[in-house]
TILOSE-951915 format. One record per residue (C-alpha): x, y, z. Coordinates in pm, whole numbers, plus 50000, padded with zeros to 5 digits. Each point is the difference from the previous one (the first is absolute). Last residue first. Layout:
<node><c1>X</c1><c2>Y</c2><c3>Z</c3></node>
...
***
This chain:
<node><c1>51616</c1><c2>54752</c2><c3>42380</c3></node>
<node><c1>50038</c1><c2>49841</c2><c3>49657</c3></node>
<node><c1>49691</c1><c2>50049</c2><c3>49787</c3></node>
<node><c1>49814</c1><c2>50320</c2><c3>50089</c3></node>
<node><c1>50259</c1><c2>50219</c2><c3>50170</c3></node>
<node><c1>50302</c1><c2>49865</c2><c3>49811</c3></node>
<node><c1>49842</c1><c2>49997</c2><c3>49655</c3></node>
<node><c1>49823</c1><c2>50334</c2><c3>50051</c3></node>
<node><c1>50321</c1><c2>50174</c2><c3>50107</c3></node>
<node><c1>50196</c1><c2>49859</c2><c3>49706</c3></node>
<node><c1>49725</c1><c2>50093</c2><c3>49752</c3></node>
<node><c1>49984</c1><c2>50349</c2><c3>50149</c3></node>
<node><c1>50371</c1><c2>50051</c2><c3>49935</c3></node>
<node><c1>49966</c1><c2>49889</c2><c3>49637</c3></node>
<node><c1>49703</c1><c2>50231</c2><c3>49942</c3></node>
<node><c1>50207</c1><c2>50295</c2><c3>50111</c3></node>
<node><c1>49956</c1><c2>50177</c2><c3>50328</c3></node>
<node><c1>49802</c1><c2>50322</c2><c3>50027</c3></node>
<node><c1>50228</c1><c2>50291</c2><c3>50075</c3></node>
<node><c1>49953</c1><c2>50177</c2><c3>50329</c3></node>
<node><c1>49927</c1><c2>50366</c2><c3>49958</c3></node>
<node><c1>50155</c1><c2>50342</c2><c3>50033</c3></node>
<node><c1>49820</c1><c2>50268</c2><c3>49801</c3></node>
<node><c1>49858</c1><c2>50167</c2><c3>50307</c3></node>
<node><c1>50165</c1><c2>49883</c2><c3>50325</c3></node>
<node><c1>49749</c1><c2>50044</c2><c3>50284</c3></node>
<node><c1>49840</c1><c2>49660</c2><c3>49938</c3></node>
<node><c1>50212</c1><c2>49782</c2><c3>49767</c3></node>
<node><c1>49834</c1><c2>49942</c2><c3>49667</c3></node>
<node><c1>49915</c1><c2>49638</c2><c3>49939</c3></node>
<node><c1>50104</c1><c2>49700</c2><c3>49791</c3></node>
<node><c1>50000</c1><c2>49671</c2><c3>50186</c3></node>
<node><c1>50346</c1><c2>49896</c2><c3>50117</c3></node>
<node><c1>49976</c1><c2>50056</c2><c3>50374</c3></node>
<node><c1>50277</c1><c2>49794</c2><c3>50156</c3></node>
<node><c1>49910</c1><c2>49631</c2><c3>50007</c3></node>
<node><c1>49905</c1><c2>49845</c2><c3>50334</c3></node>
<node><c1>50109</c1><c2>49636</c2><c3>50025</c3></node>
<node><c1>49908</c1><c2>49825</c2><c3>50325</c3></node>
<node><c1>50089</c1><c2>49703</c2><c3>50218</c3></node>
<node><c1>50353</c1><c2>49984</c2><c3>49860</c3></node>
<node><c1>50202</c1><c2>49677</c2><c3>50019</c3></node>
<node><c1>49839</c1><c2>49741</c2><c3>49769</c3></node>
<node><c1>50035</c1><c2>50237</c2><c3>49701</c3></node>
<node><c1>50213</c1><c2>50301</c2><c3>50086</c3></node>
<node><c1>50290</c1><c2>49936</c2><c3>49761</c3></node>
<node><c1>49776</c1><c2>49924</c2><c3>49704</c3></node>
<node><c1>49747</c1><c2>50277</c2><c3>50069</c3></node>
<node><c1>50277</c1><c2>50255</c2><c3>50050</c3></node>
<node><c1>50172</c1><c2>49897</c2><c3>49675</c3></node>
<node><c1>49669</c1><c2>50027</c2><c3>49814</c3></node>
<node><c1>49979</c1><c2>50374</c2><c3>50065</c3></node>
<node><c1>50345</c1><c2>50070</c2><c3>49857</c3></node>
<node><c1>49922</c1><c2>49763</c2><c3>49711</c3></node>
<node><c1>49691</c1><c2>50202</c2><c3>49908</c3></node>
<node><c1>50208</c1><c2>50316</c2><c3>49966</c3></node>
<node><c1>50256</c1><c2>49807</c2><c3>49796</c3></node>
<node><c1>49731</c1><c2>49866</c2><c3>49769</c3></node>
<node><c1>49851</c1><c2>50344</c2><c3>49950</c3></node>
<node><c1>50345</c1><c2>50126</c2><c3>49900</c3></node>
<node><c1>50224</c1><c2>50204</c2><c3>50226</c3></node>
<node><c1>50207</c1><c2>50318</c2><c3>49965</c3></node>
<node><c1>49843</c1><c2>50091</c2><c3>49666</c3></node>
<node><c1>49925</c1><c2>50355</c2><c3>50109</c3></node>
<node><c1>49627</c1><c2>49959</c2><c3>49933</c3></node>
<node><c1>49997</c1><c2>49663</c2><c3>50170</c3></node>
<node><c1>50188</c1><c2>50107</c2><c3>50311</c3></node>
<node><c1>49800</c1><c2>50320</c2><c3>50030</c3></node>
<node><c1>50213</c1><c2>50312</c2><c3>50017</c3></node>
<node><c1>50069</c1><c2>50164</c2><c3>50332</c3></node>
<node><c1>49953</c1><c2>50373</c2><c3>50053</c3></node>
<node><c1>49689</c1><c2>49953</c2><c3>50209</c3></node>
<node><c1>49742</c1><c2>50121</c2><c3>49749</c3></node>
<node><c1>49932</c1><c2>49655</c2><c3>49858</c3></node>
<node><c1>50194</c1><c2>49704</c2><c3>50139</c3></node>
<node><c1>49862</c1><c2>49975</c2><c3>50352</c3></node>
<node><c1>49959</c1><c2>49634</c2><c3>50092</c3></node>
<node><c1>50135</c1><c2>49789</c2><c3>49716</c3></node>
<node><c1>50365</c1><c2>50067</c2><c3>50087</c3></node>
<node><c1>49962</c1><c2>49807</c2><c3>50325</c3></node>
<node><c1>49948</c1><c2>49666</c2><c3>49827</c3></node>
<node><c1>49787</c1><c2>49769</c2><c3>50215</c3></node>
<node><c1>49972</c1><c2>49906</c2><c3>50364</c3></node>
<node><c1>49822</c1><c2>50125</c2><c3>50310</c3></node>
<node><c1>49860</c1><c2>49808</c2><c3>50298</c3></node>
<node><c1>50198</c1><c2>49679</c2><c3>49961</c3></node>
<node><c1>49828</c1><c2>49844</c2><c3>50299</c3></node>
<node><c1>50201</c1><c2>49788</c2><c3>50242</c3></node>
<node><c1>49885</c1><c2>49719</c2><c3>50228</c3></node>
<node><c1>49782</c1><c2>49907</c2><c3>50295</c3></node>
<node><c1>50250</c1><c2>50154</c2><c3>50241</c3></node>
<node><c1>50179</c1><c2>49801</c2><c3>50270</c3></node>
<node><c1>50288</c1><c2>50250</c2><c3>50031</c3></node>
<node><c1>50274</c1><c2>49764</c2><c3>49877</c3></node>
<node><c1>49789</c1><c2>49854</c2><c3>49722</c3></node>
<node><c1>49898</c1><c2>50344</c2><c3>49875</c3></node>
<node><c1>50359</c1><c2>50124</c2><c3>50021</c3></node>
<node><c1>50114</c1><c2>49707</c2><c3>49786</c3></node>
<node><c1>49733</c1><c2>50089</c2><c3>49743</c3></node>
<node><c1>50132</c1><c2>50358</c2><c3>49998</c3></node>
<node><c1>50348</c1><c2>49883</c2><c3>49898</c3></node>
<node><c1>49878</c1><c2>49729</c2><c3>49761</c3></node>
<node><c1>49783</c1><c2>50257</c2><c3>49820</c3></node>
<node><c1>50285</c1><c2>50253</c2><c3>49977</c3></node>
<node><c1>50246</c1><c2>49736</c2><c3>49874</c3></node>
<node><c1>49768</c1><c2>49874</c2><c3>49728</c3></node>
<node><c1>49913</c1><c2>50355</c2><c3>49892</c3></node>
<node><c1>50369</c1><c2>50098</c2><c3>49981</c3></node>
<node><c1>50090</c1><c2>49696</c2><c3>49789</c3></node>
<node><c1>49715</c1><c2>50075</c2><c3>49758</c3></node>
<node><c1>50101</c1><c2>50367</c2><c3>49987</c3></node>
<node><c1>50352</c1><c2>49906</c2><c3>49898</c3></node>
<node><c1>49869</c1><c2>49805</c2><c3>49703</c3></node>
<node><c1>49747</c1><c2>50270</c2><c3>49914</c3></node>
<node><c1>50276</c1><c2>50259</c2><c3>50003</c3></node>
<node><c1>50025</c1><c2>50289</c2><c3>50245</c3></node>
<node><c1>50013</c1><c2>49772</c2><c3>50305</c3></node>
<node><c1>50366</c1><c2>49967</c2><c3>50099</c3></node>
<node><c1>50083</c1><c2>50360</c2><c3>49907</c3></node>
<node><c1>49758</c1><c2>50132</c2><c3>50261</c3></node>
<node><c1>50248</c1><c2>50202</c2><c3>50205</c3></node>
<node><c1>50204</c1><c2>50104</c2><c3>49696</c3></node>
<node><c1>49696</c1><c2>50104</c2><c3>49801</c3></node>
<node><c1>49866</c1><c2>50179</c2><c3>50306</c3></node>
<node><c1>50313</c1><c2>50216</c2><c3>50016</c3></node>
<node><c1>49976</c1><c2>50074</c2><c3>49627</c3></node>
<node><c1>49638</c1><c2>50116</c2><c3>50030</c3></node>
<node><c1>49736</c1><c2>49754</c2><c3>49890</c3></node>
<node><c1>49732</c1><c2>49982</c2><c3>49731</c3></node>
<node><c1>50234</c1><c2>49907</c2><c3>49714</c3></node>
<node><c1>50142</c1><c2>49724</c2><c3>50225</c3></node>
<node><c1>49670</c1><c2>49817</c2><c3>49983</c3></node>
<node><c1>49772</c1><c2>49930</c2><c3>50293</c3></node>
<node><c1>49839</c1><c2>49682</c2><c3>50125</c3></node>
<node><c1>49795</c1><c2>50025</c2><c3>50317</c3></node>
<node><c1>49988</c1><c2>49750</c2><c3>50288</c3></node>
<node><c1>49808</c1><c2>50125</c2><c3>50305</c3></node>
<node><c1>49959</c1><c2>49746</c2><c3>50280</c3></node>
<node><c1>49732</c1><c2>49986</c2><c3>50267</c3></node>
<node><c1>50036</c1><c2>49782</c2><c3>50307</c3></node>
<node><c1>49682</c1><c2>49823</c2><c3>50106</c3></node>
<node><c1>49813</c1><c2>49922</c2><c3>50320</c3></node>
<node><c1>50196</c1><c2>50249</c2><c3>50209</c3></node>
<node><c1>50064</c1><c2>49929</c2><c3>50369</c3></node>
<node><c1>50370</c1><c2>49927</c2><c3>49958</c3></node>
<node><c1>50133</c1><c2>50198</c2><c3>49703</c3></node>
<node><c1>50303</c1><c2>50161</c2><c3>50166</c3></node>
<node><c1>50145</c1><c2>49687</c2><c3>50162</c3></node>
<node><c1>49918</c1><c2>49652</c2><c3>50126</c3></node>
<node><c1>50314</c1><c2>49810</c2><c3>50115</c3></node>
<node><c1>50232</c1><c2>49878</c2><c3>49720</c3></node>
<node><c1>49973</c1><c2>49662</c2><c3>49829</c3></node>
<node><c1>49794</c1><c2>50143</c2><c3>49711</c3></node>
<node><c1>50286</c1><c2>50239</c2><c3>49922</c3></node>
<node><c1>50272</c1><c2>49734</c2><c3>49959</c3></node>
<node><c1>49906</c1><c2>49899</c2><c3>49643</c3></node>
<node><c1>50011</c1><c2>50365</c2><c3>49892</c3></node>
<node><c1>50368</c1><c2>50025</c2><c3>50094</c3></node>
<node><c1>50090</c1><c2>49691</c2><c3>49796</c3></node>
<node><c1>49787</c1><c2>50120</c2><c3>49708</c3></node>
<node><c1>50185</c1><c2>50331</c2><c3>49966</c3></node>
<node><c1>49862</c1><c2>50327</c2><c3>50132</c3></node>
<node><c1>49722</c1><c2>50202</c2><c3>49831</c3></node>
<node><c1>50096</c1><c2>50327</c2><c3>49826</c3></node>
<node><c1>49754</c1><c2>50270</c2><c3>50101</c3></node>
<node><c1>49704</c1><c2>49833</c2><c3>50170</c3></node>
<node><c1>49695</c1><c2>50179</c2><c3>49867</c3></node>
<node><c1>49775</c1><c2>50289</c2><c3>50108</c3></node>
<node><c1>49814</c1><c2>49775</c2><c3>50246</c3></node>
<node><c1>49636</c1><c2>50018</c2><c3>50104</c3></node>
<node><c1>49958</c1><c2>49777</c2><c3>50305</c3></node>
<node><c1>49680</c1><c2>49799</c2><c3>50000</c3></node>
<node><c1>49706</c1><c2>49975</c2><c3>50237</c3></node>
<node><c1>49709</c1><c2>49759</c2><c3>49971</c3></node>
<node><c1>49655</c1><c2>50094</c2><c3>50128</c3></node>
<node><c1>49913</c1><c2>50078</c2><c3>50360</c3></node>
<node><c1>50044</c1><c2>50377</c2><c3>50018</c3></node>
<node><c1>49946</c1><c2>50218</c2><c3>50309</c3></node>
<node><c1>50232</c1><c2>49857</c2><c3>50267</c3></node>
<node><c1>50206</c1><c2>49828</c2><c3>49731</c3></node>
<node><c1>50112</c1><c2>50339</c2><c3>49867</c3></node>
<node><c1>50133</c1><c2>50114</c2><c3>50337</c3></node>
<node><c1>50159</c1><c2>49660</c2><c3>50059</c3></node>
<node><c1>50191</c1><c2>50031</c2><c3>49668</c3></node>
<node><c1>50111</c1><c2>50366</c2><c3>50025</c3></node>
<node><c1>50276</c1><c2>49935</c2><c3>50254</c3></node>
<node><c1>50162</c1><c2>49728</c2><c3>49788</c3></node>
<node><c1>50033</c1><c2>50210</c2><c3>49685</c3></node>
<node><c1>50100</c1><c2>50299</c2><c3>50213</c3></node>
<node><c1>50307</c1><c2>49826</c2><c3>50142</c3></node>
<node><c1>50133</c1><c2>49931</c2><c3>49652</c3></node>
<node><c1>49875</c1><c2>50331</c2><c3>49853</c3></node>
<node><c1>50243</c1><c2>50191</c2><c3>50220</c3></node>
<node><c1>50283</c1><c2>49857</c2><c3>49793</c3></node>
<node><c1>50056</c1><c2>50330</c2><c3>49820</c3></node>
<node><c1>49707</c1><c2>50241</c2><c3>49967</c3></node>
<node><c1>49652</c1><c2>49866</c2><c3>49930</c3></node>
<node><c1>49892</c1><c2>50053</c2><c3>49637</c3></node>
<node><c1>50204</c1><c2>49769</c2><c3>49776</c3></node>
<node><c1>50017</c1><c2>49728</c2><c3>50266</c3></node>
<node><c1>49619</c1><c2>50027</c2><c3>50039</c3></node>
<node><c1>49924</c1><c2>49865</c2><c3>49649</c3></node>
<node><c1>49623</c1><c2>50054</c2><c3>49988</c3></node>
<node><c1>49856</c1><c2>50017</c2><c3>50351</c3></node>
<node><c1>49809</c1><c2>49781</c2><c3>50250</c3></node>
<node><c1>49930</c1><c2>49735</c2><c3>49735</c3></node>
<node><c1>49649</c1><c2>49854</c2><c3>49998</c3></node>
<node><c1>49859</c1><c2>49684</c2><c3>49843</c3></node>
<node><c1>49638</c1><c2>49877</c2><c3>49980</c3></node>
<node><c1>49813</c1><c2>50330</c2><c3>50023</c3></node>
<node><c1>49666</c1><c2>49932</c2><c3>50168</c3></node>
<node><c1>49870</c1><c2>50359</c2><c3>49983</c3></node>
<node><c1>50000</c1><c2>50074</c2><c3>50374</c3></node>
<node><c1>50335</c1><c2>49829</c2><c3>50051</c3></node>
<node><c1>50169</c1><c2>50195</c2><c3>49720</c3></node>
<node><c1>49854</c1><c2>50326</c2><c3>50134</c3></node>
<node><c1>50133</c1><c2>49915</c2><c3>50346</c3></node>
<node><c1>50341</c1><c2>49930</c2><c3>49845</c3></node>
<node><c1>49995</c1><c2>50340</c2><c3>49826</c3></node>
<node><c1>49929</c1><c2>50177</c2><c3>50330</c3></node>
<node><c1>50273</c1><c2>49793</c2><c3>50167</c3></node>
<node><c1>50239</c1><c2>50110</c2><c3>49725</c3></node>
<node><c1>49907</c1><c2>50365</c2><c3>50051</c3></node>
<node><c1>50059</c1><c2>49976</c2><c3>50376</c3></node>
<node><c1>50332</c1><c2>49824</c2><c3>49943</c3></node>
<node><c1>50127</c1><c2>50277</c2><c3>49773</c3></node>
<node><c1>49910</c1><c2>50263</c2><c3>50261</c3></node>
<node><c1>50198</c1><c2>49814</c2><c3>50266</c3></node>
<node><c1>50281</c1><c2>49931</c2><c3>49753</c3></node>
<node><c1>50081</c1><c2>50362</c2><c3>49919</c3></node>
<node><c1>50227</c1><c2>50065</c2><c3>50300</c3></node>
<node><c1>50206</c1><c2>49695</c2><c3>49908</c3></node>
<node><c1>50088</c1><c2>50146</c2><c3>49662</c3></node>
<node><c1>49818</c1><c2>49977</c2><c3>49669</c3></node>
<node><c1>50172</c1><c2>50062</c2><c3>49668</c3></node>
<node><c1>49734</c1><c2>50097</c2><c3>49748</c3></node>
<node><c1>49895</c1><c2>49795</c2><c3>49696</c3></node>
<node><c1>49816</c1><c2>50188</c2><c3>49729</c3></node>
<node><c1>49778</c1><c2>49811</c2><c3>50058</c3></node>
<node><c1>49882</c1><c2>49840</c2><c3>50325</c3></node>
<node><c1>49818</c1><c2>49667</c2><c3>49974</c3></node>
<node><c1>49761</c1><c2>49808</c2><c3>50225</c3></node>
<node><c1>49965</c1><c2>49644</c2><c3>49862</c3></node>
<node><c1>49685</c1><c2>49797</c2><c3>49934</c3></node>
<node><c1>49994</c1><c2>49652</c2><c3>49844</c3></node>
<node><c1>49651</c1><c2>49911</c2><c3>49880</c3></node>
<node><c1>49857</c1><c2>49665</c2><c3>49890</c3></node>
<node><c1>49797</c1><c2>49992</c2><c3>49680</c3></node>
<node><c1>49654</c1><c2>49848</c2><c3>49953</c3></node>
<node><c1>49870</c1><c2>50282</c2><c3>49783</c3></node>
<node><c1>49789</c1><c2>50149</c2><c3>50280</c3></node>
<node><c1>50312</c1><c2>49987</c2><c3>50216</c3></node>
<node><c1>50207</c1><c2>50206</c2><c3>49756</c3></node>
<node><c1>49727</c1><c2>50259</c2><c3>49945</c3></node>
<node><c1>49947</c1><c2>50035</c2><c3>50377</c3></node>
<node><c1>50371</c1><c2>50061</c2><c3>50058</c3></node>
<node><c1>50002</c1><c2>50252</c2><c3>49714</c3></node>
<node><c1>49698</c1><c2>50185</c2><c3>50141</c3></node>
<node><c1>50168</c1><c2>50013</c2><c3>50342</c3></node>
<node><c1>50313</c1><c2>50150</c2><c3>49841</c3></node>
<node><c1>49788</c1><c2>50283</c2><c3>49860</c3></node>
<node><c1>50062</c1><c2>50308</c2><c3>50215</c3></node>
<node><c1>50186</c1><c2>49815</c2><c3>50277</c3></node>
<node><c1>50308</c1><c2>50223</c2><c3>49990</c3></node>
<node><c1>50157</c1><c2>49945</c2><c3>50341</c3></node>
<node><c1>50143</c1><c2>50276</c2><c3>50219</c3></node>
<node><c1>50255</c1><c2>50282</c2><c3>50027</c3></node>
<node><c1>50318</c1><c2>49795</c2><c3>50031</c3></node>
<node><c1>50263</c1><c2>50151</c2><c3>49769</c3></node>
<node><c1>49974</c1><c2>50350</c2><c3>50152</c3></node>
<node><c1>50254</c1><c2>50231</c2><c3>49836</c3></node>
<node><c1>49752</c1><c2>50109</c2><c3>49735</c3></node>
<node><c1>49692</c1><c2>49782</c2><c3>50018</c3></node>
<node><c1>50023</c1><c2>49622</c2><c3>49978</c3></node>
<node><c1>49710</c1><c2>49757</c2><c3>49993</c3></node>
<node><c1>50056</c1><c2>49630</c2><c3>50075</c3></node>
<node><c1>49856</c1><c2>49817</c2><c3>49699</c3></node>
<node><c1>49825</c1><c2>49665</c2><c3>50032</c3></node>
<node><c1>50158</c1><c2>49769</c2><c3>49745</c3></node>
<node><c1>49833</c1><c2>49703</c2><c3>49835</c3></node>
<node><c1>50120</c1><c2>49650</c2><c3>49910</c3></node>
<node><c1>49720</c1><c2>49823</c2><c3>49813</c3></node>
<node><c1>49988</c1><c2>49621</c2><c3>50021</c3></node>
<node><c1>49849</c1><c2>49709</c2><c3>49804</c3></node>
<node><c1>50161</c1><c2>50061</c2><c3>49661</c3></node>
<node><c1>49952</c1><c2>49756</c2><c3>49714</c3></node>
<node><c1>50064</c1><c2>50237</c2><c3>49709</c3></node>
<node><c1>49625</c1><c2>50012</c2><c3>49932</c3></node>
<node><c1>49953</c1><c2>50114</c2><c3>50360</c3></node>
<node><c1>50235</c1><c2>50295</c2><c3>49944</c3></node>
<node><c1>49819</c1><c2>50085</c2><c3>49676</c3></node>
<node><c1>49672</c1><c2>50001</c2><c3>50194</c3></node>
<node><c1>50152</c1><c2>50229</c2><c3>50262</c3></node>
<node><c1>50081</c1><c2>50276</c2><c3>49755</c3></node>
<node><c1>49706</c1><c2>50243</c2><c3>50014</c3></node>
<node><c1>49920</c1><c2>49936</c2><c3>50366</c3></node>
<node><c1>50364</c1><c2>50053</c2><c3>50087</c3></node>
<node><c1>50023</c1><c2>50332</c2><c3>49818</c3></node>
<node><c1>49696</c1><c2>50150</c2><c3>50173</c3></node>
<node><c1>50204</c1><c2>50258</c2><c3>50191</c3></node>
<node><c1>50352</c1><c2>50024</c2><c3>49864</c3></node>
<node><c1>50262</c1><c2>49742</c2><c3>50102</c3></node>
<node><c1>50299</c1><c2>50056</c2><c3>50226</c3></node>
<node><c1>50172</c1><c2>49694</c2><c3>50142</c3></node>
<node><c1>49833</c1><c2>49729</c2><c3>49789</c3></node>
<node><c1>50201</c1><c2>49681</c2><c3>50046</c3></node>
<node><c1>49854</c1><c2>49713</c2><c3>49795</c3></node>
<node><c1>49889</c1><c2>49650</c2><c3>50086</c3></node>
<node><c1>50052</c1><c2>49633</c2><c3>50063</c3></node>
<node><c1>49995</c1><c2>49893</c2><c3>50366</c3></node>
<node><c1>50075</c1><c2>49628</c2><c3>50011</c3></node>
<node><c1>49806</c1><c2>49775</c2><c3>50236</c3></node>
<node><c1>50198</c1><c2>49688</c2><c3>50090</c3></node>
<node><c1>49868</c1><c2>49666</c2><c3>49871</c3></node>
<node><c1>50328</c1><c2>49887</c2><c3>49843</c3></node>
<node><c1>50192</c1><c2>50104</c2><c3>50307</c3></node>
<node><c1>50212</c1><c2>50315</c2><c3>50028</c3></node>
<node><c1>50372</c1><c2>49948</c2><c3>50031</c3></node>
<node><c1>50248</c1><c2>49720</c2><c3>50068</c3></node>
<node><c1>50068</c1><c2>50045</c2><c3>50369</c3></node>
<node><c1>49649</c1><c2>50113</c2><c3>50081</c3></node>
<node><c1>49829</c1><c2>50339</c2><c3>50009</c3></node>
<node><c1>49725</c1><c2>50017</c2><c3>50260</c3></node>
<node><c1>49669</c1><c2>49894</c2><c3>49856</c3></node>
<node><c1>49739</c1><c2>50126</c2><c3>49754</c3></node>
<node><c1>49767</c1><c2>49752</c2><c3>49828</c3></node>
<node><c1>49847</c1><c2>49902</c2><c3>50333</c3></node>
<node><c1>49815</c1><c2>50331</c2><c3>50022</c3></node>
<node><c1>49884</c1><c2>49982</c2><c3>50359</c3></node>
<node><c1>49627</c1><c2>50033</c2><c3>50051</c3></node>
<node><c1>49916</c1><c2>50294</c2><c3>50219</c3></node>
<node><c1>49971</c1><c2>50042</c2><c3>50377</c3></node>
<node><c1>50366</c1><c2>49916</c2><c3>50039</c3></node>
<node><c1>49959</c1><c2>49687</c2><c3>50213</c3></node>
<node><c1>50321</c1><c2>49801</c2><c3>49955</c3></node>
<node><c1>50291</c1><c2>50178</c2><c3>50167</c3></node>
<node><c1>49862</c1><c2>50236</c2><c3>50258</c3></node>
<node><c1>49669</c1><c2>49842</c2><c3>50093</c3></node>
<node><c1>50111</c1><c2>49639</c2><c3>49965</c3></node>
<node><c1>50317</c1><c2>50056</c2><c3>50204</c3></node>
<node><c1>49808</c1><c2>50187</c2><c3>50271</c3></node>
<node><c1>49726</c1><c2>49734</c2><c3>50010</c3></node>
<node><c1>50261</c1><c2>49728</c2><c3>50048</c3></node>
<node><c1>50158</c1><c2>50192</c2><c3>50286</c3></node>
<node><c1>49664</c1><c2>50051</c2><c3>50170</c3></node>
<node><c1>49918</c1><c2>49630</c2><c3>49973</c3></node>
<node><c1>50343</c1><c2>49892</c2><c3>50120</c3></node>
<node><c1>49970</c1><c2>50230</c2><c3>50300</c3></node>
<node><c1>49651</c1><c2>49870</c2><c3>50082</c3></node>
<node><c1>50129</c1><c2>49642</c2><c3>49983</c3></node>
<node><c1>50298</c1><c2>50079</c2><c3>50223</c3></node>
<node><c1>49777</c1><c2>50176</c2><c3>50256</c3></node>
<node><c1>49759</c1><c2>49704</c2><c3>50002</c3></node>
<node><c1>50282</c1><c2>49752</c2><c3>50054</c3></node>
<node><c1>50138</c1><c2>50209</c2><c3>50288</c3></node>
<node><c1>49653</c1><c2>50017</c2><c3>50154</c3></node>
<node><c1>49971</c1><c2>49620</c2><c3>49983</c3></node>
<node><c1>50339</c1><c2>49966</c2><c3>50168</c3></node>
<node><c1>49901</c1><c2>50237</c2><c3>50281</c3></node>
<node><c1>49672</c1><c2>49815</c2><c3>50057</c3></node>
<node><c1>50178</c1><c2>49666</c2><c3>50017</c3></node>
<node><c1>50253</c1><c2>50128</c2><c3>50251</c3></node>
<node><c1>49728</c1><c2>50148</c2><c3>50220</c3></node>
<node><c1>49783</c1><c2>49687</c2><c3>50012</c3></node>
<node><c1>49883</c1><c2>50080</c2><c3>50353</c3></node>
<node><c1>50113</c1><c2>49723</c2><c3>50235</c3></node>
<node><c1>49747</c1><c2>49721</c2><c3>50077</c3></node>
<node><c1>49902</c1><c2>49978</c2><c3>50371</c3></node>
<node><c1>50222</c1><c2>49750</c2><c3>50184</c3></node>
<node><c1>49918</c1><c2>49627</c2><c3>49962</c3></node>
<node><c1>49870</c1><c2>49840</c2><c3>50322</c3></node>
<node><c1>50176</c1><c2>49728</c2><c3>50201</c3></node>
<node><c1>49996</c1><c2>50201</c2><c3>50326</c3></node>
<node><c1>50372</c1><c2>50052</c2><c3>49974</c3></node>
<node><c1>49950</c1><c2>50147</c2><c3>49656</c3></node>
<node><c1>50066</c1><c2>49785</c2><c3>49698</c3></node>
<node><c1>50225</c1><c2>50076</c2><c3>49702</c3></node>
<node><c1>49871</c1><c2>49906</c2><c3>49653</c3></node>
<node><c1>50272</c1><c2>49826</c2><c3>49800</c3></node>
<node><c1>49971</c1><c2>50068</c2><c3>49625</c3></node>
<node><c1>50092</c1><c2>49710</c2><c3>49777</c3></node>
<node><c1>50302</c1><c2>50061</c2><c3>49772</c3></node>
<node><c1>49904</c1><c2>50069</c2><c3>49633</c3></node>
<node><c1>50218</c1><c2>50310</c2><c3>49971</c3></node>
<node><c1>49909</c1><c2>50254</c2><c3>49727</c3></node>
<node><c1>49811</c1><c2>50258</c2><c3>50204</c3></node>
<node><c1>49918</c1><c2>50316</c2><c3>49794</c3></node>
<node><c1>49624</c1><c2>49952</c2><c3>50029</c3></node>
<node><c1>50042</c1><c2>49949</c2><c3>50376</c3></node>
<node><c1>49771</c1><c2>49715</c2><c3>50096</c3></node>
<node><c1>49676</c1><c2>50076</c2><c3>50186</c3></node>
<node><c1>49960</c1><c2>49750</c2><c3>50288</c3></node>
<node><c1>49652</c1><c2>49863</c2><c3>50068</c3></node>
<node><c1>49854</c1><c2>50158</c2><c3>50316</c3></node>
<node><c1>50085</c1><c2>49838</c2><c3>50336</c3></node>
<node><c1>49712</c1><c2>49840</c2><c3>50195</c3></node>
<node><c1>49873</c1><c2>50218</c2><c3>50289</c3></node>
<node><c1>49622</c1><c2>49958</c2><c3>49978</c3></node>
<node><c1>50039</c1><c2>49630</c2><c3>49936</c3></node>
<node><c1>50204</c1><c2>49939</c2><c3>50317</c3></node>
<node><c1>50358</c1><c2>49901</c2><c3>49917</c3></node>
<node><c1>50103</c1><c2>49635</c2><c3>50055</c3></node>
<node><c1>49927</c1><c2>49906</c2><c3>49640</c3></node>
<node><c1>50241</c1><c2>50273</c2><c3>49898</c3></node>
<node><c1>50298</c1><c2>49795</c2><c3>50110</c3></node>
<node><c1>49942</c1><c2>49718</c2><c3>49751</c3></node>
<node><c1>49855</c1><c2>49655</c2><c3>50096</c3></node>
***
């Protein structure tokens, strides 16, 4: 007969509750009091504490999981899976490619009159400029929004994406004391871009040519959080070019460096313009001697693209956008003291087309966008008699082929 059979019914011991963390299988010895009765059961303090610890851990895991989901997966809008961070080899086969034209200063109504031709050429993007007004010695008066909103609406109604860039021309030289006012105008432009669903926004066109010295390097990082506070589309850095890119061995080491100047930007812009020696001063001819022939230009384009592509990988950007390319001499031939390349016999139609095709060939599978410099005939606002030459049929055929069939 076991010990409990000797205990009055009213005082029988309660069944033992095993510790949920107990792993030993040894039998539990129940001590007896001198009178032969079991002592009152101890409060299950240890068990309660362990259960509370488990609950706290579970709650912590739940909150942590929600934080990760909220900040890294739940964006509120469907993620465009065709666009991803640039990889080792380049843009993927399904990557979205921006194909368009850079229109820095177009007359009112011009876009509506020409957008069908742009669509026929296979374009899906319009790169527009919002002008920062200058008056006398004040280069930062305000924004000219007189008809930019109409152009944004026209582009969207025609199924085109919009890149928007504040631009100052003629270019001043801004010092540190000017940056507060500059920032306020950029934030105003970014708010406009947000309100009108602009897909890509650059804080400023070619800041290194406007902001004094190396001051632009710190500014380009300081402006990013300010823009992101009011604008939630994609942001790209508008670059004036890369000078002479370094050799391949140097470029190959860039992606292994810590994040640098372009961290925080979605895309890095790259300007690659071809110019002939007849257009340049003697000093420029010496500086650009390696790219004044089509053969030299092809090598330069390849190096410049590889150079910026390496920066994009290093700084975790989505890629690079060639945001202006073409033949510089086609921009302002009439009334500007520079003869047109065709009229002067400097280049044939085929050579002009080849200069454009080189950029397509070198940028394919690496660039996420190709924005051709404005080549559609138009008179330049504020410059009577000066106009952009319309490109030749051969040039248009190259652009149409690449935009509609290859990219």
